[in-house]
TIRO-2110 file (N, C-alpha, C; in Angstrom, 1 decimal):
// TIRO-2110
-11.3, -18.3, -46.4, N, 1, A
-10.3, -17.4, -46.9, CA, 1, A
-10.6, -16.0, -46.4, C, 1, A
-11.8, -15.6, -46.5, N, 2, A
-12.2, -14.2, -46.0, CA, 2, A
-12.0, -14.1, -44.5, C, 2, A
-12.3, -15.1, -43.7, N, 3, A
-12.1, -15.0, -42.3, CA, 3, A
-10.6, -14.9, -41.9, C, 3, A
-9.7, -15.6, -42.6, N, 4, A
-8.3, -15.5, -42.4, CA, 4, A
-7.8, -14.1, -42.7, C, 4, A
-8.3, -13.6, -43.8, N, 5, A
-7.9, -12.2, -44.2, CA, 5, A
-8.3, -11.2, -43.2, C, 5, A
-9.6, -11.4, -42.6, N, 6, A
-10.1, -10.5, -41.6, CA, 6, A
-9.2, -10.6, -40.3, C, 6, A
-8.9, -11.8, -39.9, N, 7, A
-8.0, -11.9, -38.7, CA, 7, A
-6.7, -11.3, -38.9, C, 7, A
-6.1, -11.5, -40.1, N, 8, A
-4.8, -10.9, -40.4, CA, 8, A
-4.9, -9.4, -40.4, C, 8, A
-6.0, -8.8, -40.9, N, 9, A
-6.1, -7.4, -40.9, CA, 9, A
-6.3, -6.9, -39.5, C, 9, A
-7.0, -7.6, -38.6, N, 10, A
-7.2, -7.2, -37.2, CA, 10, A
-5.8, -7.2, -36.5, C, 10, A
-5.0, -8.3, -36.7, N, 11, A
-3.7, -8.4, -36.1, CA, 11, A
-2.8, -7.2, -36.6, C, 11, A
-2.9, -6.9, -37.9, N, 12, A
-2.1, -5.8, -38.4, CA, 12, A
-2.5, -4.5, -37.8, C, 12, A
-3.8, -4.2, -37.6, N, 13, A
-4.3, -3.0, -37.0, CA, 13, A
-3.8, -2.9, -35.5, C, 13, A
-3.9, -4.0, -34.8, N, 14, A
-3.4, -4.1, -33.4, CA, 14, A
-1.9, -3.8, -33.3, C, 14, A
-1.1, -4.4, -34.2, N, 15, A
0.3, -4.1, -34.2, CA, 15, A
0.6, -2.6, -34.6, C, 15, A
-0.1, -2.1, -35.5, N, 16, A
0.0, -0.7, -35.9, CA, 16, A
-0.3, 0.2, -34.7, C, 16, A
-1.4, -0.1, -34.0, N, 17, A
-1.8, 0.7, -32.8, CA, 17, A
-0.7, 0.7, -31.8, C, 17, A
-0.1, -0.5, -31.5, N, 18, A
1.0, -0.6, -30.6, CA, 18, A
2.2, 0.2, -31.0, C, 18, A
2.5, 0.3, -32.2, N, 19, A
3.6, 1.1, -32.7, CA, 19, A
3.3, 2.6, -32.5, C, 19, A
2.1, 3.0, -32.7, N, 20, A
1.7, 4.4, -32.6, CA, 20, A
1.6, 4.9, -31.2, C, 20, A
1.0, 4.1, -30.3, N, 21, A
0.8, 4.6, -28.9, CA, 21, A
1.6, 3.8, -27.9, C, 21, A
2.2, 2.7, -28.3, N, 22, A
3.0, 1.9, -27.3, CA, 22, A
2.1, 0.9, -26.6, C, 22, A
2.6, -0.3, -26.5, N, 23, A
1.9, -1.4, -25.8, CA, 23, A
2.8, -2.0, -24.8, C, 23, A
2.3, -2.2, -23.6, N, 24, A
3.1, -2.8, -22.6, CA, 24, A
2.1, -3.6, -21.7, C, 24, A
2.5, -4.8, -21.4, N, 25, A
1.8, -5.6, -20.4, CA, 25, A
1.8, -5.0, -19.0, C, 25, A
0.7, -5.1, -18.3, N, 26, A
0.8, -4.6, -16.9, CA, 26, A
1.7, -5.5, -16.1, C, 26, A
2.7, -5.0, -15.5, N, 27, A
3.7, -5.8, -14.8, CA, 27, A
3.1, -6.6, -13.6, C, 27, A
2.4, -6.0, -12.7, N, 28, A
1.9, -6.7, -11.6, CA, 28, A
2.9, -7.4, -10.8, C, 28, A
2.5, -8.0, -9.7, N, 29, A
3.4, -8.7, -8.8, CA, 29, A
4.2, -9.8, -9.4, C, 29, A
3.8, -10.4, -10.5, N, 30, A
4.5, -11.5, -11.0, CA, 30, A
5.9, -11.2, -11.5, C, 30, A
6.2, -9.9, -11.8, N, 31, A
7.5, -9.5, -12.2, CA, 31, A
8.5, -9.7, -11.0, C, 31, A
8.0, -9.5, -9.8, N, 32, A
8.8, -9.8, -8.6, CA, 32, A
9.0, -11.3, -8.4, C, 32, A
8.0, -12.1, -8.6, N, 33, A
8.1, -13.5, -8.5, CA, 33, A
9.1, -14.1, -9.5, C, 33, A
9.0, -13.5, -10.7, N, 34, A
9.9, -13.9, -11.8, CA, 34, A
11.4, -13.6, -11.4, C, 34, A
11.6, -12.4, -10.8, N, 35, A
12.9, -12.0, -10.4, CA, 35, A
13.4, -12.9, -9.3, C, 35, A
12.6, -13.3, -8.3, N, 36, A
13.0, -14.2, -7.2, CA, 36, A
13.4, -15.5, -7.8, C, 36, A
12.8, -16.0, -8.9, N, 37, A
13.1, -17.3, -9.4, CA, 37, A
14.1, -17.3, -10.5, C, 37, A
14.7, -16.1, -10.8, N, 38, A
15.6, -16.0, -11.9, CA, 38, A
16.9, -16.8, -11.7, C, 38, A
17.2, -17.7, -12.6, N, 39, A
18.4, -18.5, -12.4, CA, 39, A
19.7, -17.8, -12.8, C, 39, A
19.6, -16.6, -13.4, N, 40, A
20.8, -15.8, -13.6, CA, 40, A
21.2, -14.9, -12.5, C, 40, A
20.4, -14.9, -11.4, N, 41, A
20.6, -14.1, -10.2, CA, 41, A
22.0, -14.5, -9.6, C, 41, A
22.6, -13.6, -8.9, N, 42, A
23.9, -14.0, -8.2, CA, 42, A
23.6, -15.2, -7.2, C, 42, A
24.6, -16.0, -7.0, N, 43, A
24.5, -17.1, -6.1, CA, 43, A
24.2, -16.6, -4.7, C, 43, A
24.7, -15.5, -4.3, N, 44, A
24.4, -15.0, -3.0, CA, 44, A
22.9, -14.6, -2.8, C, 44, A
22.2, -14.3, -4.0, N, 45, A
20.8, -14.1, -3.9, CA, 45, A
20.0, -15.4, -3.9, C, 45, A
20.4, -16.3, -4.8, N, 46, A
19.7, -17.6, -4.9, CA, 46, A
19.8, -18.4, -3.6, C, 46, A
20.9, -18.3, -2.9, N, 47, A
21.1, -19.1, -1.7, CA, 47, A
21.0, -18.2, -0.4, C, 47, A
20.3, -17.1, -0.5, N, 48, A
20.2, -16.2, 0.7, CA, 48, A
19.3, -16.9, 1.8, C, 48, A
19.6, -16.5, 3.0, N, 49, A
18.8, -17.1, 4.1, CA, 49, A
17.4, -16.4, 4.1, C, 49, A
16.4, -17.2, 4.4, N, 50, A
15.1, -16.7, 4.5, CA, 50, A
14.9, -15.7, 5.6, C, 50, A
14.2, -14.6, 5.2, N, 51, A
13.9, -13.6, 6.1, CA, 51, A
12.4, -13.3, 6.0, C, 51, A
11.8, -12.7, 7.1, N, 52, A
10.4, -12.3, 7.0, CA, 52, A
10.2, -11.4, 5.8, C, 52, A
9.2, -11.6, 5.0, N, 53, A
8.9, -10.7, 3.8, CA, 53, A
8.0, -9.6, 4.1, C, 53, A
8.4, -8.4, 3.6, N, 54, A
7.6, -7.3, 3.6, CA, 54, A
6.6, -7.4, 2.4, C, 54, A
5.5, -6.7, 2.4, N, 55, A
4.6, -6.7, 1.2, CA, 55, A
5.3, -6.2, 0.0, C, 55, A
5.3, -7.0, -1.1, N, 56, A
5.9, -6.5, -2.4, CA, 56, A
5.3, -5.2, -2.8, C, 56, A
6.1, -4.4, -3.5, N, 57, A
5.7, -3.1, -4.0, CA, 57, A
5.9, -3.0, -5.4, C, 57, A
4.9, -2.7, -6.2, N, 58, A
5.0, -2.4, -7.7, CA, 58, A
4.6, -1.0, -7.9, C, 58, A
5.6, -0.2, -8.3, N, 59, A
5.3, 1.3, -8.5, CA, 59, A
5.0, 1.6, -9.9, C, 59, A
4.3, 2.6, -10.1, N, 60, A
4.0, 3.2, -11.4, CA, 60, A
5.1, 4.1, -11.8, C, 60, A
5.2, 4.6, -13.0, N, 61, A
6.2, 5.6, -13.4, CA, 61, A
6.1, 6.8, -12.5, C, 61, A
7.2, 7.1, -11.9, N, 62, A
7.3, 8.3, -11.0, CA, 62, A
6.8, 8.0, -9.6, C, 62, A
6.4, 6.8, -9.3, N, 63, A
5.8, 6.4, -8.0, CA, 63, A
6.9, 6.4, -6.9, C, 63, A
6.5, 6.5, -5.7, N, 64, A
7.4, 6.5, -4.5, CA, 64, A
7.0, 5.5, -3.5, C, 64, A
7.9, 5.0, -2.8, N, 65, A
7.6, 4.0, -1.7, CA, 65, A
6.8, 4.7, -0.6, C, 65, A
5.9, 4.0, -0.1, N, 66, A
5.1, 4.5, 1.0, CA, 66, A
5.7, 4.2, 2.3, C, 66, A
5.2, 4.7, 3.4, N, 67, A
5.8, 4.6, 4.7, CA, 67, A
5.7, 3.1, 5.2, C, 67, A
4.8, 2.3, 4.8, N, 68, A
4.6, 0.9, 5.2, CA, 68, A
5.9, 0.1, 4.9, C, 68, A
6.5, 0.3, 3.7, N, 69, A
7.7, -0.4, 3.2, CA, 69, A
8.8, 0.0, 4.1, C, 69, A
9.0, 1.3, 4.4, N, 70, A
10.1, 1.7, 5.3, CA, 70, A
9.9, 1.1, 6.7, C, 70, A
8.7, 1.2, 7.2, N, 71, A
8.5, 0.7, 8.6, CA, 71, A
8.8, -0.8, 8.6, C, 71, A
8.5, -1.6, 7.6, N, 72, A
8.7, -3.0, 7.6, CA, 72, A
10.2, -3.3, 7.7, C, 72, A
11.0, -2.6, 7.0, N, 73, A
12.5, -2.8, 7.1, CA, 73, A
13.0, -2.3, 8.4, C, 73, A
12.5, -1.2, 8.9, N, 74, A
12.9, -0.7, 10.2, CA, 74, A
12.6, -1.7, 11.3, C, 74, A
11.4, -2.3, 11.3, N, 75, A
11.0, -3.4, 12.2, CA, 75, A
12.0, -4.6, 12.1, C, 75, A
12.3, -4.9, 10.8, N, 76, A
13.2, -6.0, 10.6, CA, 76, A
14.6, -5.8, 11.2, C, 76, A
15.0, -4.5, 11.1, N, 77, A
16.3, -4.2, 11.7, CA, 77, A
16.3, -4.4, 13.2, C, 77, A
15.2, -4.0, 13.8, N, 78, A
15.0, -4.1, 15.3, CA, 78, A
14.7, -5.5, 15.8, C, 78, A
14.1, -6.3, 14.9, N, 79, A
13.5, -7.6, 15.3, CA, 79, A
14.2, -8.8, 14.6, C, 79, A
13.5, -9.4, 13.7, N, 80, A
14.0, -10.7, 13.1, CA, 80, A
14.5, -10.5, 11.6, C, 80, A
14.8, -9.3, 11.2, N, 81, A
15.2, -9.1, 9.8, CA, 81, A
14.0, -9.0, 8.9, C, 81, A
14.3, -8.6, 7.6, N, 82, A
13.2, -8.4, 6.7, CA, 82, A
13.7, -8.3, 5.3, C, 82, A
12.9, -8.6, 4.3, N, 83, A
13.2, -8.5, 2.9, CA, 83, A
12.1, -7.8, 2.2, C, 83, A
12.4, -6.7, 1.4, N, 84, A
11.4, -6.0, 0.7, CA, 84, A
11.8, -6.0, -0.8, C, 84, A
10.8, -6.3, -1.7, N, 85, A
11.0, -6.3, -3.1, CA, 85, A
10.2, -5.2, -3.7, C, 85, A
10.9, -4.4, -4.6, N, 86, A
10.2, -3.2, -5.2, CA, 86, A
10.5, -3.3, -6.7, C, 86, A
9.4, -3.2, -7.5, N, 87, A
9.5, -3.2, -8.9, CA, 87, A
9.1, -1.8, -9.4, C, 87, A
9.8, -1.2, -10.3, N, 88, A
9.5, 0.1, -10.9, CA, 88, A
9.9, 0.1, -12.3, C, 88, A
9.2, 0.9, -13.1, N, 89, A
9.5, 1.0, -14.6, CA, 89, A
10.6, 2.0, -14.8, C, 89, A
11.4, 1.7, -15.9, N, 90, A
12.3, 2.7, -16.4, CA, 90, A
11.5, 3.7, -17.2, C, 90, A
12.2, 4.7, -17.7, N, 91, A
11.5, 5.7, -18.6, CA, 91, A
10.9, 5.0, -19.8, C, 91, A
11.6, 4.0, -20.3, N, 92, A
11.0, 3.3, -21.5, CA, 92, A
10.0, 2.2, -21.1, C, 92, A
9.7, 2.0, -19.8, N, 93, A
8.7, 1.1, -19.4, CA, 93, A
9.2, -0.3, -19.0, C, 93, A
10.5, -0.6, -19.1, N, 94, A
11.0, -1.9, -18.7, CA, 94, A
11.0, -1.9, -17.2, C, 94, A
10.7, -3.1, -16.6, N, 95, A
10.6, -3.2, -15.2, CA, 95, A
12.0, -3.6, -14.5, C, 95, A
12.3, -2.8, -13.5, N, 96, A
13.5, -3.1, -12.7, CA, 96, A
13.0, -3.6, -11.4, C, 96, A
13.7, -4.6, -10.7, N, 97, A
13.3, -5.1, -9.4, CA, 97, A
14.5, -5.0, -8.5, C, 97, A
14.2, -4.4, -7.3, N, 98, A
15.3, -4.3, -6.3, CA, 98, A
14.8, -5.1, -5.1, C, 98, A
15.7, -5.8, -4.5, N, 99, A
15.4, -6.6, -3.3, CA, 99, A
16.3, -6.1, -2.2, C, 99, A
15.6, -5.5, -1.1, N, 100, A
16.4, -4.9, 0.0, CA, 100, A
16.3, -5.9, 1.2, C, 100, A
17.4, -6.2, 1.8, N, 101, A
17.5, -7.1, 2.9, CA, 101, A
18.2, -6.5, 4.1, C, 101, A
17.6, -6.7, 5.3, N, 102, A
18.2, -6.2, 6.5, CA, 102, A
18.1, -7.3, 7.5, C, 102, A
19.1, -7.5, 8.3, N, 103, A
19.1, -8.4, 9.4, CA, 103, A
19.2, -7.6, 10.7, C, 103, A
18.9, -8.2, 11.8, N, 104, A
18.9, -7.4, 13.1, CA, 104, A
20.2, -6.8, 13.4, C, 104, A
20.2, -5.5, 13.5, N, 105, A
21.3, -4.6, 14.0, CA, 105, A
22.6, -4.8, 13.1, C, 105, A
22.3, -5.0, 11.8, N, 106, A
23.5, -5.2, 10.9, CA, 106, A
24.0, -3.8, 10.5, C, 106, A
25.3, -3.7, 10.1, N, 107, A
25.8, -2.4, 9.8, CA, 107, A
25.4, -1.9, 8.4, C, 107, A
24.7, -2.7, 7.6, N, 108, A
24.4, -2.3, 6.2, CA, 108, A
23.1, -3.0, 5.7, C, 108, A
22.5, -2.3, 4.7, N, 109, A
21.3, -2.9, 4.0, CA, 109, A
21.9, -3.6, 2.8, C, 109, A
21.5, -4.8, 2.6, N, 110, A
22.0, -5.6, 1.4, CA, 110, A
21.0, -5.3, 0.3, C, 110, A
21.5, -5.0, -0.9, N, 111, A
20.6, -4.7, -2.1, CA, 111, A
21.0, -5.6, -3.3, C, 111, A
20.0, -6.2, -3.8, N, 112, A
20.1, -6.9, -5.1, CA, 112, A
19.3, -6.2, -6.1, C, 112, A
19.9, -5.8, -7.2, N, 113, A
19.2, -5.0, -8.2, CA, 113, A
19.1, -5.9, -9.5, C, 113, A
17.9, -6.2, -9.9, N, 114, A
17.6, -7.0, -11.1, CA, 114, A
17.2, -6.1, -12.3, C, 114, A
18.2, -6.0, -13.2, N, 115, A
17.9, -5.1, -14.4, CA, 115, A
17.8, -6.0, -15.6, C, 115, A
17.5, -7.3, -15.5, N, 116, A
17.5, -8.2, -16.6, CA, 116, A
16.4, -7.9, -17.6, C, 116, A
15.4, -7.2, -17.2, N, 117, A
14.3, -6.8, -18.2, CA, 117, A
14.6, -5.4, -18.8, C, 117, A
15.7, -4.8, -18.5, N, 118, A
16.0, -3.4, -18.9, CA, 118, A
16.7, -3.5, -20.3, C, 118, A
15.9, -3.3, -21.4, N, 119, A
16.5, -3.4, -22.7, CA, 119, A
17.6, -2.3, -23.0, C, 119, A
17.5, -1.2, -22.3, N, 120, A
18.4, -0.1, -22.6, CA, 120, A
19.5, 0.1, -21.5, C, 120, A
19.5, -0.8, -20.5, N, 121, A
20.4, -0.8, -19.4, CA, 121, A
21.4, -1.9, -19.4, C, 121, A
21.9, -2.3, -18.3, N, 122, A
22.9, -3.3, -18.2, CA, 122, A
22.4, -4.7, -18.5, C, 122, A
21.1, -4.9, -18.2, N, 123, A
20.5, -6.2, -18.5, CA, 123, A
21.0, -7.3, -17.5, C, 123, A
21.6, -6.9, -16.4, N, 124, A
22.2, -7.9, -15.5, CA, 124, A
21.8, -7.6, -14.1, C, 124, A
22.2, -8.5, -13.2, N, 125, A
22.0, -8.3, -11.7, CA, 125, A
23.2, -7.5, -11.2, C, 125, A
22.9, -6.8, -10.0, N, 126, A
24.0, -6.1, -9.3, CA, 126, A
23.7, -6.3, -7.8, C, 126, A
24.8, -6.6, -7.1, N, 127, A
24.7, -6.7, -5.6, CA, 127, A
25.5, -5.6, -5.0, C, 127, A
24.9, -4.9, -4.0, N, 128, A
25.6, -3.8, -3.3, CA, 128, A
25.1, -3.8, -1.9, C, 128, A
25.6, -2.9, -1.1, N, 129, A
25.2, -2.6, 0.2, CA, 129, A
25.1, -1.1, 0.5, C, 129, A
24.3, -0.8, 1.4, N, 130, A
24.2, 0.6, 1.8, CA, 130, A
24.4, 0.7, 3.3, C, 130, A
25.4, 1.5, 3.7, N, 131, A
25.8, 1.6, 5.2, CA, 131, A
24.6, 2.1, 6.0, C, 131, A
24.5, 1.6, 7.2, N, 132, A
23.5, 2.1, 8.1, CA, 132, A
24.2, 2.7, 9.4, C, 132, A
24.8, 3.8, 9.2, N, 133, A
25.6, 4.4, 10.3, CA, 133, A
24.7, 4.8, 11.5, C, 133, A
23.5, 5.1, 11.2, N, 134, A
22.5, 5.5, 12.3, CA, 134, A
21.5, 4.4, 12.6, C, 134, A
21.9, 3.2, 12.2, N, 135, A
21.0, 2.0, 12.5, CA, 135, A
19.7, 2.1, 11.6, C, 135, A
18.6, 1.8, 12.2, N, 136, A
17.3, 1.8, 11.4, CA, 136, A
17.0, 3.2, 10.9, C, 136, A
17.5, 4.3, 11.5, N, 137, A
17.2, 5.6, 11.0, CA, 137, A
17.9, 5.9, 9.7, C, 137, A
18.9, 5.1, 9.3, N, 138, A
19.5, 5.2, 8.0, CA, 138, A
18.8, 4.5, 6.8, C, 138, A
17.9, 3.7, 7.1, N, 139, A
17.2, 2.9, 6.0, CA, 139, A
16.5, 3.8, 5.0, C, 139, A
15.9, 4.9, 5.5, N, 140, A
15.2, 5.7, 4.5, CA, 140, A
16.1, 6.3, 3.5, C, 140, A
17.3, 6.7, 3.9, N, 141, A
18.3, 7.3, 2.9, CA, 141, A
18.7, 6.2, 1.9, C, 141, A
18.9, 5.0, 2.4, N, 142, A
19.2, 3.9, 1.5, CA, 142, A
18.2, 3.6, 0.4, C, 142, A
16.9, 3.8, 0.8, N, 143, A
15.8, 3.6, -0.1, CA, 143, A
15.5, 4.8, -0.9, C, 143, A
16.2, 5.9, -0.7, N, 144, A
15.9, 7.1, -1.4, CA, 144, A
14.6, 7.8, -1.0, C, 144, A
14.2, 7.6, 0.2, N, 145, A
12.9, 8.3, 0.6, CA, 145, A
13.2, 9.2, 1.8, C, 145, A
14.4, 9.5, 2.0, N, 146, A
14.7, 10.5, 3.1, CA, 146, A
14.6, 11.9, 2.7, C, 146, A
END
């Protein structure tokens, strides 16, 4: 009986600490894998053609994409296409995942935005495109790194 009470007290203290300072699991790359496998994703995402994958990017709060991600999509535009997945936290810490897709010399960048983990946002997927009037030179503006 004493052992059960001690474990209960430890669990209560852990829960209290989470309430006071906030607890969140480290998202890691698995949030991107979960997004890719999400059955609630739009059919156009679930049935998309395979493209060469860029290295997945998981950003911290306030983080910015590095030049490697941009170069990967620019190469994809010029060569065989590419897909880049980026996960980043909201202000509250919920993870958003965006999938950027470019095919060779296409007029736009295809974007799938997964907000299903965003408790304070839409909680849904969104599909959009970003025009590439300057070809590969427009990709940076679409990613918000220009």
